[in-house]
N, C-alpha and C positions, 0 to 999 in steps of 0.2 A: 779318745774314747768315742764310740759311735752310739747314737740313740736311734731307736725306731719307735715312731709314734704310730699307733694303730687305733683307728676309730672303732669303738665297741659296737658290734651288731649295726653296722653303719646304715643301712637302708631303713632299718627299724627306727634307729636314733633320729634320722631325718624326719620320719613321720611323726615321732614323738615331739620333736622341736616345734612342729606346727600344731600338734594336738596334745598338750601336756597331760590331759585327762587319761591318756594311754599309759602313762607311767605306772609301773607295778602290775600291769595287766599283760596277758599272753598275747603277742602280736607276731604276725607273719607277713612277709612281703613275697609275692610270687613273680615268676619270670614272665617274659612276654607271653601274651595270650593266656595268662593265669595258669600256666602249665605246672611248674615246679617251685618248690620252696627255695628261695635264694637268700633269705635273711630271717633270723629268728631272735626274738627276745629271750632273755634268760629264762623267763617264766615258761615260754613255749619249749625251750630246750629241756626244762625240768619235766615236761610232759612226755619226753621221749620222742619228740619229733625230730627226725634226722634231716640234715641238709640234702636238698636235691630230690626229696620224695615228691612224687606227683600229687597235686592237691586233691585229686578225686579219691585217692587212697585214704585220706584222713578226713573226709567230709563229715563222718558221723562224730569223730573226736572234736572237730571244730565246733560243731553245734553243741555237743555235750559240755564242753569246757568254756564255751562262750569266748572263743578265740577271735580276735580282731584280724581281719585279712585284708591286705591292700594289694593292688596291682602295682607294678613298678612304675615309678615316676622319675625317670632318668633326668629330666631337666631340673627337678628339685635336687637330686643327688649331686648333680655336676655343680650346681650353684653353691650348695653347701660345702662340697669338697673345696671349691676355690676359696671359700671364706676361711675354711680351717687352714688350708695351705698358706694363705696370706698371713694368718696369725702366726704360724710356725716361722715363716720367712722373716717376720718382724721381731721374733724373739730368739732366733738361733743365728750363730755366725755364718754357717753355710747349710743348705738344705738340698736334698735330692728327692724329688717326688718319685715314689715307687709305684703306686697305684692310686686309684680314686680315693682309697681310705687309708693309705700308708705313706709314710715319708721317712727318710733317713736323715739324721742330723749329725753334722760333724762337730763334736764337742771337745776337739783336741785342746788340751792345756786348760780347760775349765775346772774350777774347784767347786766344792759344795754341790755335787751333782744330784744328790737326793733332794736337797732343798730347791735346786733349779728345776728339777723334774716335777715336783709338787706344784711349784708356781705355774709351770707351763700347762700342766693338766688342768689346773683351776682356771687359767686364763681362757683356754679353749672352751671349757664348759660355760664360762660366764659370758663370753663374747659370741659364741657360735651355738651354744645350747647342745653341744655334742660331747658325750663322755668319751675320753680316749685313755689308752694305756700306753706307758712308756717303758721300754726296755733299753738299758744302757750297758754296754760291754765294749771290750776291745776290738771286736770284729763284727761284721753284719750278721753272720750266722748266729753268734752268741747273743747279739742284740735282739734277734728274732726270738730266740729261746727266752730271753729275759722279758720280752713284751708278753709272751704267752703266760709266764708266771704272773706278771703284773695284772693280767686280765683275769686269770683263774683264781688266784688266792687273794682274798679280801685284806689280809694282814699287810700286804704291800701297799695298799691304798693307791693302786694304779701306777706305781712306780717301782720297778725292780732294777737294782744296780748290781752287776757282776764285776767286781773290781779287785778280787783277790783270787789266788790259785785255789783256795779252799771253796770259795763260792762257785768257781768254774767247775770244779770236779763234782760238787754236789749237784749243780744244775745238769751236767751231763749224765750223771747217774739217774736222775729223775726224768730224763727225756727219752721216750720210746724212739727207736730208730726211724719209725714211720713219720715222726714229726720234725725230722731234721730237714731244713731248707735245702732242696736240691736232690734229695734222695727220694726218688719216685717209687711207685707201687711195686714195679717188677724188681727193682734193685733192692728194695727192702726184703722182698721174699728170698732173694739169693743170700743176703746178708744173715737173715734169720736162720737159714739152712746151715750157716757156718757158726751159729751160736751167738750172733750179734743181735742183742735185744735192745740195747740202749745206745745213746750217743757215746757214752763212756766206753762201752765195749768196742765201738767203732775205732776210737783213737788208740786202743791197745793193739790194733792190728799192725803188721809190718807196713811201713810207709809205702812200699810199692803196691 
């Protein structure tokens, strides 16, 4: 089995780790030169602020809703990422860093995956003050999907395990084709033209 650890709203979470008073409040982090939104708290997402929107376009909303806005602080993010990755390295048999806020874990042969995942999520939060979500599944692509569910649905408590054919089918049925890792914008348009709306629709196509 493979796990994917994904830091939740990473840049925002780094700012909150330094300033706990920001917890529960709408927060944005902007790109270089304060151009576009590159990270949003869940509270900011609930206000309908999309990723990548230029900051000047939501200036009035920022003032109206009392949104906290920060310039990117990449030295902080890199230091925090290194701390998180070190925690993962010390708590997993094998690890592959995928990006500044994501890492794959090789969990082959491990039992009690849900319990292990809950412990890992709690450890990262306690030691690094960064909330993470963990998806566990037989492949990297399915682990990506599982991590998305772990982050999106509160009932998973940040850990989603896809370990049966039934769970795999349900997950694929609930995953829009646009959200599948490796399927870009242009390809998803072509697939939708063929009636492929979900990941499950995709696997019903002829293998060729």
